[in-house]
C-alpha positions as CSV (number, residue, x, y, z in Angstrom):
1,X,26.6,-11.6,-3.8
2,X,23.8,-10.8,-6.2
3,X,22.3,-7.3,-6.3
4,X,19.0,-6.2,-8.0
5,X,18.7,-2.5,-8.8
6,X,15.3,-1.4,-10.1
7,X,15.5,1.8,-12.1
8,X,12.8,4.0,-13.7
9,X,15.0,6.9,-14.9
10,X,14.0,9.2,-12.0
11,X,16.6,11.1,-9.9
12,X,15.9,8.8,-7.0
13,X,16.4,5.6,-8.9
14,X,19.6,6.9,-10.5
15,X,20.9,7.7,-6.9
16,X,20.1,4.1,-6.2
17,X,22.2,3.1,-9.2
18,X,25.2,5.1,-8.0
19,X,24.9,3.6,-4.5
20,X,24.6,0.1,-5.9
21,X,27.7,0.7,-8.0
22,X,29.8,1.7,-4.9
23,X,28.4,-1.3,-3.0
24,X,29.1,-3.7,-5.9
25,X,32.7,-2.5,-6.2
26,X,33.4,-3.3,-2.6
27,X,31.7,-6.7,-2.6
28,X,32.6,-7.7,-6.2
29,X,28.9,-8.4,-6.7
30,X,26.8,-9.6,-9.6
31,X,24.5,-6.7,-10.5
32,X,21.2,-6.9,-12.3
33,X,19.7,-3.6,-13.4
34,X,15.9,-3.9,-13.9
35,X,13.2,-1.7,-15.3
36,X,9.4,-2.4,-15.5
37,X,7.5,-0.5,-18.1
38,X,3.7,-0.2,-17.9
39,X,1.7,-2.6,-20.2
40,X,-1.6,-1.3,-21.6
41,X,-3.3,-4.7,-22.4
42,X,-5.4,-4.7,-19.2
43,X,-6.3,-1.0,-19.1
44,X,-9.7,0.2,-20.2
45,X,-8.6,2.8,-22.7
46,X,-10.3,3.8,-26.0
47,X,-7.3,2.9,-28.1
48,X,-7.2,0.7,-31.2
49,X,-5.0,-2.4,-31.0
50,X,-2.5,-0.6,-33.3
51,X,-2.4,2.5,-31.1
52,X,-1.9,0.3,-28.0
53,X,0.9,-1.6,-29.7
54,X,2.5,1.7,-30.6
55,X,2.3,3.0,-27.0
56,X,3.6,-0.3,-25.6
57,X,6.5,-0.2,-28.1
58,X,7.3,3.4,-27.1
59,X,7.3,2.5,-23.4
60,X,9.6,-0.4,-24.2
61,X,12.1,1.9,-26.0
62,X,12.0,4.2,-23.0
63,X,12.7,1.3,-20.7
64,X,15.7,0.3,-22.9
65,X,17.0,3.9,-22.7
66,X,16.7,3.9,-18.9
67,X,18.6,0.7,-18.7
68,X,21.3,1.9,-21.1
69,X,21.8,5.1,-19.0
70,X,22.1,3.1,-15.8
71,X,24.4,0.5,-17.4
72,X,26.7,3.3,-18.7
73,X,27.2,4.5,-15.1
74,X,28.5,1.0,-14.3
75,X,30.6,0.7,-17.4
76,X,32.3,4.0,-16.8
77,X,33.7,2.5,-13.6
78,X,34.6,-0.8,-15.2
79,X,31.8,-2.8,-13.5
80,X,29.6,-5.0,-15.6
81,X,25.8,-5.2,-15.0
82,X,23.2,-7.4,-16.5
83,X,19.8,-5.8,-17.6
84,X,16.3,-7.0,-17.2
85,X,13.4,-5.3,-19.1
86,X,9.8,-6.3,-18.2
87,X,6.4,-5.0,-18.9
88,X,3.7,-5.3,-16.3
89,X,0.9,-3.5,-14.4
90,X,2.8,-3.9,-11.1
91,X,6.5,-3.0,-11.0
92,X,6.7,-4.0,-7.3
93,X,5.4,-7.5,-8.0
94,X,7.9,-7.9,-10.9
95,X,10.8,-6.7,-8.8
96,X,9.8,-9.1,-6.0
97,X,9.4,-12.0,-8.4
98,X,12.8,-11.5,-10.0
99,X,14.4,-11.1,-6.5
100,X,12.9,-14.4,-5.5
101,X,13.5,-16.3,-8.7
102,X,17.1,-15.2,-9.1
103,X,17.8,-15.6,-5.4
104,X,19.1,-12.0,-5.0
105,X,20.9,-11.1,-1.8
106,X,20.1,-7.4,-1.9
107,X,17.8,-5.0,-3.6
108,X,19.0,-1.4,-3.9
109,X,16.1,0.9,-4.7
110,X,15.5,4.6,-4.7
111,X,13.1,5.9,-2.1
112,X,10.8,7.3,-4.8
113,X,10.2,6.9,-8.4
114,X,8.5,9.0,-11.1
115,X,5.6,10.0,-8.8
116,X,4.5,13.6,-8.4
117,X,5.4,16.2,-5.8
118,X,2.6,15.1,-3.6
119,X,4.6,12.1,-2.6
120,X,7.7,14.1,-1.5
121,X,7.2,13.3,2.2
122,X,6.5,9.6,1.8
123,X,8.4,6.6,0.5
124,X,7.1,5.7,-3.0
125,X,4.5,2.9,-3.3
126,X,6.8,0.6,-5.2
127,X,9.7,1.0,-2.8
128,X,7.4,0.6,0.2
129,X,5.9,-2.7,-1.2
130,X,9.4,-4.0,-2.0
131,X,10.6,-3.2,1.5
132,X,7.6,-4.9,3.0
133,X,7.7,-8.1,1.0
134,X,11.2,-8.7,-0.3
135,X,12.8,-12.1,0.1
136,X,16.1,-10.5,0.8
137,X,17.6,-7.3,2.4
138,X,16.7,-4.0,0.8
139,X,18.7,-0.8,0.8
140,X,16.5,2.2,0.2
141,X,18.6,5.1,-1.1
142,X,17.3,8.5,-0.1
143,X,19.1,11.7,-1.2
144,X,18.2,15.2,-0.2
């Protein structure tokens, strides 16, 4: 069994990491932790190329930190997990693409990401799109 676990560092995504860990232990699954950082190339911002590169590099470092934190949760339990770091304007599309390309059996995703308090009554837009278009089963983790 192959499990994809998208993470963004939010409380909800880390709840998804812990749920995926428990599931992976019972199924002896291959786990892929994934984060998608924003990429500024296509955005209309008044930044020089050097400033945009600096911002993109900073976001990449943040993505690496998020993956390291999630991977540490798995390592603490003696479970290995591969990591995937991507940059894109659409995290949901990247998640769906990886799930299809790597023929994942399950996606475990937090119900919300780093969105604001206004979204507290709704499933996050990334999770919602993944649920609606995934090529495999999706477990949405929702903690109170």
